[in-house]
C-alpha positions as CSV (number, residue, x, y, z in Angstrom):
1,M,18.6,19.8,20.9
2,K,15.7,18.2,19.4
3,L,15.9,16.2,15.8
4,F,12.8,15.8,14.2
5,P,12.4,13.8,10.8
6,Y,11.7,15.8,7.9
7,L,9.3,14.1,5.2
8,L,8.1,15.8,2.2
9,I,4.7,14.3,1.9
10,A,2.5,15.2,-1.1
11,A,-1.4,14.9,-0.2
12,C,-4.3,14.9,-2.8
13,L,-7.7,15.0,-2.4
14,C,-9.8,13.4,-5.1
15,L,-13.4,12.0,-5.6
16,P,-13.5,8.1,-6.1
17,I,-14.8,6.8,-9.2
18,A,-16.3,3.3,-9.0
19,F,-15.5,0.5,-11.1
20,V,-16.8,-3.1,-10.9
21,L,-13.9,-5.8,-10.5
22,A,-14.6,-9.4,-9.8
23,G,-12.1,-11.5,-8.1
24,S,-11.6,-13.2,-4.8
25,V,-9.6,-15.8,-2.9
26,G,-11.1,-18.3,-0.5
27,N,-13.3,-21.1,-0.5
28,P,-16.0,-21.3,-3.2
29,G,-19.7,-21.7,-2.9
30,I,-20.6,-18.5,-0.9
31,P,-24.3,-17.7,-1.5
32,G,-24.6,-14.2,-3.0
33,D,-20.8,-13.7,-3.7
34,R,-20.8,-10.5,-6.0
35,P,-18.3,-8.2,-7.7
36,L,-17.4,-5.4,-5.3
37,M,-17.6,-1.8,-6.4
38,L,-13.9,-0.5,-6.4
39,P,-12.7,2.8,-6.0
40,D,-10.1,4.2,-8.4
41,Q,-7.0,3.5,-6.5
42,Y,-7.8,-0.1,-7.7
43,V,-8.1,0.5,-11.4
44,L,-6.3,3.7,-12.5
45,P,-2.8,3.7,-13.7
46,V,-0.3,3.7,-10.6
47,G,3.3,4.0,-10.2
48,G,6.0,4.4,-7.5
49,F,9.6,3.8,-6.2
50,G,10.1,0.4,-4.7
51,A,11.0,1.9,-1.4
52,P,10.3,5.3,0.3
53,Y,13.6,6.1,1.6
54,T,17.3,5.0,2.2
55,F,20.4,6.2,3.8
56,A,23.7,7.0,1.9
57,G,26.9,9.1,2.5
58,P,29.0,11.2,0.6
59,N,30.8,10.0,-2.8
60,S,28.8,6.9,-2.7
61,S,26.2,5.4,-5.4
62,L,23.0,3.5,-5.4
63,D,20.6,2.1,-7.7
64,L,16.8,2.5,-7.5
65,T,13.8,1.3,-9.5
66,Y,10.3,3.1,-10.3
67,T,7.6,1.1,-11.7
68,F,4.6,2.0,-13.7
69,Y,1.6,-0.1,-14.0
70,S,-1.0,0.7,-16.9
71,R,-3.7,-1.4,-15.6
72,S,-6.6,-1.1,-18.3
73,W,-5.2,2.4,-19.4
74,G,-3.6,2.9,-22.9
75,P,-2.2,3.0,-25.5
76,E,-0.9,6.2,-24.4
77,N,2.5,7.9,-24.7
78,V,4.0,8.3,-21.2
79,T,7.1,10.7,-20.2
80,L,9.0,10.4,-16.9
81,N,10.6,13.4,-15.5
82,L,13.0,12.8,-12.4
83,S,14.4,16.0,-10.4
84,A,16.4,16.3,-7.3
85,T,15.8,18.7,-4.7
86,D,17.2,19.5,-0.9
87,Y,15.5,22.0,1.7
88,Y,16.7,25.2,-0.3
89,G,15.8,24.1,-3.8
90,P,17.1,22.3,-6.5
91,A,20.1,19.8,-5.6
92,S,23.5,21.1,-7.0
93,D,25.7,18.4,-8.7
94,D,28.2,18.5,-5.8
95,T,25.3,17.0,-3.7
96,V,23.6,14.5,-6.1
97,K,23.6,13.2,-9.8
98,I,20.8,11.1,-11.1
99,S,20.4,9.3,-14.4
100,F,17.7,6.8,-15.6
101,D,16.4,4.8,-18.6
102,N,13.0,4.0,-20.0
103,A,12.2,7.7,-19.5
104,S,9.6,7.5,-22.4
105,F,7.4,4.5,-23.8
106,T,4.1,3.9,-25.0
107,A,1.8,2.4,-22.2
108,M,-0.2,-0.6,-23.3
109,P,-3.3,-2.0,-21.4
110,G,-2.4,-4.6,-18.8
111,A,1.5,-3.9,-19.0
112,E,4.4,-3.0,-16.4
113,Y,7.3,-0.6,-17.0
114,V,10.2,-0.3,-14.9
115,S,12.6,2.5,-15.0
116,H,16.3,1.8,-13.4
117,I,17.5,5.0,-11.5
118,H,21.4,5.6,-10.8
119,V,22.0,7.9,-8.2
120,E,25.5,9.4,-7.4
121,T,26.2,11.5,-4.3
122,G,28.8,13.9,-4.3
123,P,31.2,15.3,-1.7
124,A,28.5,18.0,-0.2
125,F,26.0,15.3,0.3
126,G,24.6,15.6,3.8
127,S,26.4,18.7,4.6
128,A,23.0,20.8,4.4
129,S,20.9,17.8,6.2
130,E,20.5,19.5,9.6
131,I,18.5,22.5,9.5
132,C,18.3,24.6,12.7
133,R,15.7,27.1,13.7
134,S,14.7,29.0,16.8
135,D,12.2,26.0,17.8
136,G,14.8,23.3,17.2
137,C,16.4,21.2,14.3
138,I,15.0,19.1,11.5
139,I,16.8,16.7,9.2
140,S,15.9,17.5,5.8
141,P,16.8,14.6,2.9
142,V,17.5,15.0,-0.6
143,N,14.1,14.6,-2.3
144,L,13.9,12.6,-5.9
145,H,10.8,13.5,-7.4
146,M,9.3,11.4,-10.3
147,H,6.6,13.3,-12.3
148,V,4.7,11.3,-14.9
149,M,3.1,13.1,-18.2
150,P,0.5,13.2,-19.4
151,E,-0.9,15.2,-16.5
152,G,-4.3,14.6,-15.6
153,T,-7.1,12.5,-13.4
154,A,-5.8,9.2,-15.0
155,T,-2.3,9.4,-13.9
156,R,-2.6,11.2,-10.8
157,L,-1.3,8.1,-8.8
158,C,1.8,7.9,-10.8
159,D,3.9,10.6,-9.3
160,D,6.0,9.8,-6.4
161,T,9.0,10.9,-4.2
162,F,11.8,9.0,-2.7
163,H,13.7,10.6,0.3
164,L,17.5,10.2,0.5
165,Y,18.7,10.7,3.8
166,S,22.4,11.4,5.3
167,N,23.7,8.4,7.1
168,H,25.2,10.7,9.8
169,F,21.9,10.9,11.4
170,L,19.5,8.8,13.1
171,I,15.9,9.4,12.3
172,P,13.3,8.6,15.0
173,G,10.3,6.8,14.2
174,L,10.9,6.7,10.6
175,P,10.1,2.9,10.2
176,A,6.8,3.3,12.1
177,V,6.0,6.4,9.7
178,T,6.5,4.0,6.6
179,S,4.9,0.9,8.0
180,D,1.9,-0.7,6.1
181,F,-1.2,-1.2,8.2
182,L,-3.8,-3.9,7.7
183,S,-7.2,-3.1,9.7
184,V,-10.1,-5.2,10.4
185,M,-13.2,-2.8,11.0
186,N,-15.2,-5.6,12.4
187,E,-15.3,-8.1,15.1
188,T,-12.9,-11.1,14.8
189,V,-15.2,-13.2,17.1
190,F,-18.6,-13.9,16.1
191,S,-21.4,-16.5,15.6
192,L,-23.2,-17.7,12.7
193,E,-26.2,-20.2,12.2
194,P,-25.9,-22.8,9.4
195,G,-26.4,-21.1,6.1
196,G,-25.7,-17.9,7.7
197,T,-23.1,-15.2,6.1
198,R,-21.2,-12.6,7.8
199,E,-19.3,-9.7,5.9
200,I,-16.1,-7.9,7.6
201,S,-14.6,-4.8,6.3
202,L,-10.8,-4.8,5.6
203,E,-8.7,-1.7,4.7
204,F,-5.1,-2.0,3.8
205,S,-2.8,1.2,4.0
206,R,0.7,1.3,2.4
207,G,3.3,3.1,4.3
208,G,5.9,3.7,1.5
209,G,6.8,2.7,-1.9
210,I,4.7,0.2,-4.3
211,A,4.3,-3.4,-4.1
212,N,2.0,-6.1,-4.9
213,I,-0.2,-7.3,-2.1
214,S,-2.4,-10.3,-1.9
215,Y,-4.5,-12.3,1.1
216,L,-3.6,-15.5,2.0
217,L,-6.5,-17.6,3.9
218,S,-5.9,-20.8,6.1
219,D,-7.8,-23.7,5.5
220,T,-11.0,-23.9,7.3
221,P,-14.4,-25.6,7.1
222,L,-16.2,-22.4,6.6
223,S,-16.4,-21.0,3.2
224,V,-14.3,-17.8,3.3
225,S,-13.3,-15.4,0.5
226,V,-11.7,-11.9,0.2
227,T,-12.7,-9.5,-2.6
228,P,-10.5,-8.2,-4.1
229,S,-7.6,-10.9,-3.1
230,R,-4.7,-9.0,-4.9
231,F,-4.0,-5.6,-6.0
232,I,-0.9,-3.0,-6.3
233,A,-0.7,-1.0,-3.4
234,R,1.2,2.5,-3.0
235,H,1.5,5.0,-0.2
236,Q,-0.2,8.4,-0.2
237,V,-3.5,7.0,-1.7
238,P,-6.8,8.6,-0.3
239,G,-9.1,6.0,1.1
240,A,-6.4,3.5,1.4
241,Y,-7.5,-0.2,0.1
242,P,-10.8,-1.3,1.0
243,A,-11.8,-5.2,1.0
244,I,-14.7,-7.3,1.9
245,L,-14.0,-10.7,3.9
246,T,-17.0,-13.0,3.5
247,V,-17.5,-15.8,6.0
248,H,-20.3,-18.6,5.4
249,A,-21.3,-21.2,7.3
250,G,-22.7,-24.3,5.2
251,N,-26.2,-25.6,5.7
252,N,-24.7,-28.9,6.8
253,L,-21.7,-27.7,8.9
254,A,-21.8,-29.2,12.5
255,Q,-22.3,-27.0,15.4
256,G,-18.9,-26.1,17.0
257,N,-16.0,-23.6,17.0
258,Y,-14.1,-22.9,13.9
259,S,-11.1,-20.4,13.3
260,F,-9.1,-19.3,10.5
261,T,-6.2,-16.9,9.8
262,L,-6.1,-13.9,7.2
263,D,-2.5,-13.1,6.3
264,A,-1.2,-9.8,3.9
265,I,1.7,-11.0,1.8
266,G,4.2,-8.4,0.2
267,T,3.9,-6.2,3.3
268,Q,6.5,-4.2,4.8
269,G,7.0,-2.6,8.2
270,I,6.8,-3.2,11.8
271,S,2.9,-3.9,12.2
272,S,1.0,-7.4,12.4
273,Y,-0.4,-8.4,9.0
274,S,-1.9,-11.6,10.3
275,H,-5.4,-11.8,11.9
276,T,-7.2,-14.8,13.2
277,F,-11.0,-15.1,13.6
278,N,-13.0,-17.3,15.7
279,V,-16.6,-18.3,14.7
280,H,-19.2,-20.1,16.5
281,V,-21.6,-22.3,14.6
282,S,-24.9,-22.6,16.5
283,S,-27.5,-25.2,16.2
284,G,-30.0,-22.4,14.8
285,A,-32.5,-22.9,17.7
286,G,-32.9,-19.5,19.8
287,S,-30.4,-17.7,18.0
288,R,-29.9,-15.2,15.1
289,S,-27.3,-15.3,12.3
290,G,-24.7,-12.4,12.9
291,Q,-25.3,-12.1,16.7
292,D,-22.1,-12.3,18.6
293,P,-22.5,-14.1,21.9
294,P,-19.1,-15.2,23.5
295,L,-17.7,-18.3,22.4
296,P,-18.0,-21.4,24.8
């Protein structure tokens, strides 16, 4: 009998609204350094649970948090509605009971609001987790749904779902499904002439929950920056979180090979969040900035 993980993942399609946001980390003095046009996942209000899932047994209790970040939005009255469902519909009190504080507040710009959620599982928790059909069995969690009002475009990144699995079952692949990913869209080995600049596209995806993410650059004689350098990331965001890594070789930088490391801080999961870049600075004769010959 095969067991397949059952995850309730909501997807939404939305058109990005561009905003200008300055701010980078790295070495100063990059010519042409400019604000980046950022999509709305960087600037709209955002909220989420601190983690995507956990395991529990019958007659147990646990505490969770939901955090709402207003960013530049507000003042506006906000109401949080929390409900629990299982595979068949609303979860009974014999399965789970939930209570939480800070269910209503006035969101002010630039503020953070945390709701503490207390969960108690009943004697029936886990009894209906394994759902068997003709094509096999699935493991269905109890889902805690946080719905944020007022509804609308401004708060569409605030609803979230937490998955509570029975600890009687092993869910293969669950850590990988909820792992963060940091992708480098261009080469990590390239060359520059003195005075040359290279822009490298980055993309960060949050696997589950919500967290503050920041980029850390190692020391290097090159001038290097990331824009944006820090942000709030949550899962189920269309378009993920793009960024630009800018690398500049100063006019007086000696010919040679240089390297630096980019790390993402605040991540979770099984992926690697550290990338090393190798840059050859040429003498400028017979080469053009941005070409990528092999390093000597």
